[in-house]
N, C-alpha and C positions, 0 to 999 in steps of 0.2 A: 591482526589481519587488515585493519583499516590503513596501517602504515604501508603495508605491501601494496594495497589497492591504489593508494595515492601517489606512489613513486613510479615515474615513467621508465625508470631503469629496471623495474621488476615486473613488467607486464607478462613475460613468459612464465615466471614463477606464479603469478596470480592465476593465470589460465590453468596451469598444471594442478594447483591446489584445488581449484574447482572441479577438475576432471577426476581427481582422486577422492573427492568427497571429504576433504579435510578442513573445509572452511569453518565448520562449527568447532572443530578441535582448537583452532587458532583464535577463535572468538571468545570461547568460554573463559570464565575466571580461572586463574591459575598463576603459576610462577614458571614461565617457560623462557627458553633462549632459542631464538631462531637465527640460524646462519643462512642468509638469503643470497643465493647466486644471482648475479646480474644477467640481463639478456645476453650480453657478450659471453658470459661464462657458459651458458647453454649452447651458444653457437660453436664453442670449442669441443663439444662432445663428438664422439664417433658418430658419423652420419646415420648408421644403422640404429644405434641406441637412441639418438635424438628423434628419429622417425617413430620408433616404438613409443617413446614417451609422449610425443605430440598426438599419437593415435590412441592414447589412453591405455597403454600396456598394463597388464595385470601387476607388474612389479613397480609401477610408478609410485604407489603408496610407500613401498619400502625405501625408495630413494629419498622421498620427501621427509619421511620420518627420521631418516639418518641425519637430517639437518636440524632436528629439534631436540634440545636437551630438556630434561624433566625439572631442572632448577635454573635459577637466574645466575648467569656468570657474566659479571661485568669485566671489562678489560683490565681494570686495576688489579684484579686478583690473579691475573695470568703472569706468573713469574717463573722463568725457566720453562720446564715442561710439566704439564699437569694433564689430567684426563677427567672426563665426566661422562655420565651415562645418558644415552638418548632414548627416544621412544621405541627403538627396536631392542632395547635392553642390551645394547652394545656400547663399548667405550669409544669415545671420540677423543683424540689427542689434541691438546692445545699447547702452543708454545710462544715464547717471546725470544727473539734472537738478540745478538749484541747491538744491532742497529735499532733496537726497540720496535722492530716490526712484529706484528702478530700473525700467527698462522693457526688454522684449524685443518687437520688432515694435511692435504697437499695444497690447500688454497690459502691465499693471503686475505686477511681482514682489511678491507680498504676503507671502511667507515664503521665506526663502532659506537656502542652505548646509546642507541636510540631507544629511549624508554617508552614503554606502552603501559596500559592499565593492567595487563596480565603478563608482563615480562619485559624482555629486552631483545632488540634486533641488532645484528651485526651484518653488514653487507660484505660478501666475499667475491673473489674474482674467479672462482672455479666451482665445480660441483663435486659433492662428496658421494661417490657411487660405490656402495658396498658390493662385494662379490656376489652376494645372493640376489642382486638385482640385474646381474649380467647374464646374457645367454651364453651358450657353449662357445660360439665363435669369439665373443668378446673376452671370455675367460682365457681362451687359447691365445689370443692376441696379447692380452695383458701379461701373460706368463711366458711369452716367447715360444710357444709351441707352433712354430711356423710350418713345420712339415705336415701336420695334420690339417692345418688350414688349407694348404695347397691341394691335398688329396680331396678334401671335402668340396672344394671349388671345382677341381677337375671332374669329380663325379657328378657335378650338378646338384649337390645336396645342400647347398648353403641355406636356402630358404627352409628346406625340410628340417634341418638341424636347428635353425633359429626358432622354429615353431614347435619344437618338441615340448610336450607337457608331461609332468609326472614321470620322469625318466631317470635312469642311472646310466651314465656314459663312461666307459672305460677308455680313456684317451692314451694312446701310445705316445711316449715322448719322442723328441726329435731323433735321438740315437736309435730307438727301437725301429723307426721307419728306415733309417739309413742302414740298419743291420739286416734288412730283408735280403734274400739271396740275389746274386747278380742277375740282372735281367728281369727279375720279378716285378720290380717297381715300374719299369718301362712297359712291360706286358700289361700290367694293371691300368696304367695311364692310357693305354690305347684301347682298353675294353671297359667302357663306362659302366656297363651292367655288372661286370664282375667286381669292379671297384666299389660300386654302390653296395653290393651284397657284402663285401668284406667289411666296409665301414659300418654298416648297420648291424653286423654281427657283434659289434662292440657296444650295442645299446639294448637295454631291456626296460621293461616297465613292471612295477611302479618305481618310484624313487625310494631307494633303500640306503640306510647307512651301513658301513662295513660291519658294525656290531650286529646288525640284523641278518647278515649273511654268514652262515655257518658251514663248517666242513661237510662236504657231501651234498650241499644244496645245488640243484641244477636250475638254471634260469633260461627262459626262452628269449632268444634275441629277436630283433625286428627285421632280420634279413628275409629274403623271399622264401627260403626253406624253413624259416622259424627254427633254425638250428639252436641247440642248447649249449650252454657252457657251464662249467663246474667250478665251485669254490672249494679251496683247500686251505688249511692253516697248519703251520709247522712250528715247532719250538724245540730247542735243545737245552731248555732249562732243566737243571737237576739240583739235587740238594746242595746247599751252600754255593750255588752258582747261578747267577741271574740269566746268562745266556741270551739268545736271540729269539725273536718271534717274527714269522713272515706269513702273510696271507697272499694267496695267488688266485687268479681267475684264469682258467684254462692254462695253468702252469705259468702264466705271466705274473711276476711279482708286482704287487701294488705298492708303490713307493710314496704316493701322496694320496691321502684318504679324505673322503667326505668334503670336497670343495662344493659349498652350496652355490647353486646358480638360481636364476630367476624361477624356473619351474621344475628343478630337479637337482641331481648331484653329479659331480664329476670325480672320478678316481683316475689317477695317473699310473700307467703301467710301463714296464720296461721291455715289452715284447709286443709285436703285432699278433693278435690272435687269429689263427687260421682255422676255419670251420672244419671239423673232422668229416671225412667222406665215408667212413664205415667203421666196423669193429676192428679189433686188433689184427685178425687174420686178413681182412680186406685191405687194411692199411699196409701190411707187409707185402701182400700180393701185388700192390701197385708199384713196388720198387724192385727191379730185377736184381739188386744187390742182396736180396734176402731170399732168393729162390731156393737155396739149400735149406735154409731155416724153415720155409713154408713146407717144403717136401718132408722134412723131418717131423713137423707138427702133424701132418696128415698121417705119416707112418706110425707115429707114436700115439695116434688117436687122441690128440689134445685139441683138435680143431673145435669140437663142440664146446669144450671148456672155455676156450679163448673167444668164442662167439657169444658166450653167456653174458649175464648182466654185469658181472664184475663188481667193482672195478679191479683191474689187474695192472701191475707194473711189469713190463717185460724188458729184460736186458737182452737185446737182440744182436747176436753175432752176425757179421756180414759173411758173404761167400768166402772171402779171403781168410776170415777168421777160422772157418771150418777147414779150409785147405791146410792150415797149420797143424791140424790134428794128425795128418799123415794117413792114417788108416780109415777106411770107410766103415761106418757102423750100420748094420742092417737089422740087428735084433730089436724087435718092437719094444720089449721091456727096457733094454739098455737105452734106447733112444728116448723113451718116455721119462726114465729116471734122469737122464742128462738134461732134457729140456725143462723138467720141473725145477731144476736148480737155477733156472733163468727167470722164474716167474714168482712174483710176490703178490700177495693179496693186498689190495688197497691202491690208492692213487698217489704214488710218491714222485713228485716233480723234482727236478734238479735243485730248485730253490729250497727244498726240504732236506738237502744233504749239506750238512754243516762241516766246517773245519773244526776238528776236535784235537785235543792234546793228549799226552800220555796219561794224564790223571784220570781220563775217562775211557781208557781202554784203547786209545788210538784210532777210534772210528765208531760209526754207528753200526749196529747189528740189526739185520732184518732176516726173518725166517722165510724160506722159500716153500713152495708147494711140496718139495721133496723132503722137507723137514730140516735141511741144513740151514746154517746161518751164513749170510754174506756180510762182509765188512765193507762199509761204504766210507769214503773219506774225500776230503777236498783239500788241496794244498794251498800254499800262499798265493799262487798265481790263479787260483780258482778252478784248476783242473780237477775233475771228478774221477775217482777210481772205484771199481767193484772188485774186491779181492786184488788180484794182480792185473786185472784187465782195466784198460782205460776207456772211459766214456768219450767217444769221439763226436757224438751229437746228442743233445738233450731234447727231451720233450716233444716227440712226435705224438700228438694227441689223437686218440681214437674215441669212438662213442662210448666205449666201455673200459677206458684206461689210458695208459701212456706207455710209449716205447722209448727206450734209450739205446742208442747204437753203441756197441762195444767192439774192440779190436781183437779179442781172443775169446775162445769158448771157455766157459766156467766149468772146469772139471771138478773132481772131488775137492770139497772144501775141507782143509785140514782142521782137525779138532784141536781146540786149545787145551793145554794141560793146566793152565792157570786161570782161575776165575779173574775177571776184570774187576777193578775197584768198584765200578758201578754196581756189580752184583752183590757187594757186601752191604749195600744200603737197603733198608734202614738198619742201622746197628742196634743190637740188643744190649741193653744195659741191665746188669744184675744188681 
């Protein structure tokens, strides 16, 4: 610590060590290695991060501990690429290049092997900032998530997001935002209140790892309505077959999990989550393309069921799909039986429909409220089918389930004469 205090190029580091309460750590007896960023190195930091550090941010200690190794590493033992553990119990990478230059992380060692009574000091030209010392905006910038940064700034939420504590943020990637319906992004950008609500729907408290979030869990968001979102997990793993595993939040697949930030966690998703505005019946009523289906639900006396707790998955034929039937059906029981073939208990997002081969029966099977089984499949292009009907739109979420739009009505499901291979397992050995 005395060496830091006496070096005019390390005054910023000295100040920050004092603010973080680490002076005693660097004074006591031990065998430490300190990689000391120069004043100029701190000047190169993102202005927002630098301001946070100089103001004594709660994650300052993490950044400084990231620069301290638990053992003495002299420059002479750095050959090629090595790594050593720091005070955060994380590994720091050290390397020597062909020009004999030494590096730690992304910073160059510009002065080395300054021996102290309790270790060694190396001066570096950059700072070693771990992810878990960055706020959401800094993580988004570091990883190139430019679209979410633009939306947060347009909504006037930048300072709110930077100040989040004990949170879990589901961040849509760039493509997810670009995939919003035409005109939706422009409409949101012109309505700051709606945009704020949409973005805060992606945030909950407390900070939770993905392993702490299980299928069926509902979490309350930070938007004005305190809307809830649901976690689901899907797998197509079977005997002798490793398969795939997916976890979703409000049917948006989580593609990058548990990125630690300064005060919480970030998970990256491939869809923008839209807060549901009502139950399944309400959601269908909001779209005129389902007026025939809504009328049939009422005639078949299934409205109360689809307004219940659920969750339910509904394969919803459009008005045009019903027109393909030709004849109008008015019998209450016939209508009810027909509609029950379109309803499955549980929350089955499109992410949970996998591409399967002939070995496993050519598709996933799900049982409907009518007792029939539907065959679900996904082709190489990613298109989803339900029996012979195509899913033309996935994942309209409701408060009690999810709706998938289909282009034909699911009539009688043909019975299979042959058992699928999957039904033979587990085999019995005599």
